[in-house]
C-alpha angles and dihedrals in degrees: 000000000000092000091050091053090049091051091049092049092049091048092051092047092049092048091050091049093049093049095045094047096044094245094122093069134025093197096104093042093054096055116086120194113228100177137013126175131205091270091057093250105154139199115195143154137218106248090198093057097060107124126179108212130209087247089067093252131118123233118201139164114238131182131210111191091332097313108118125216134183108228127196115199127193098207096189096050092035092231132131141191135189110236098186097054106113094197098070123061115213102011112249124227111240131191114253108245118221119246092024136113088256090057091051090050091048090051091050100049107027119086 
């Protein structure tokens, strides 16, 4: 009985330490902010989601103020499309505009 209580106490302490130190989840550590304005609007991407495809594109999850989007970027042609946008069928390739969040994302994930 005493050993069981000790194990329970240690487990609770370890769980508390992991949650308080951020060890329980890597979600916040994987997201990198690319842009933040004076109103705290952010554009970021999940560094762990970067995937190089056989079609020579890069897929990556990005977030704009908490809304998440799956981007596909053609690094060679400097074009992008949002695959998770339900409003466009099929997703259209768009030019990446300089000095934009899309340009920052392109700079971060394209070799």
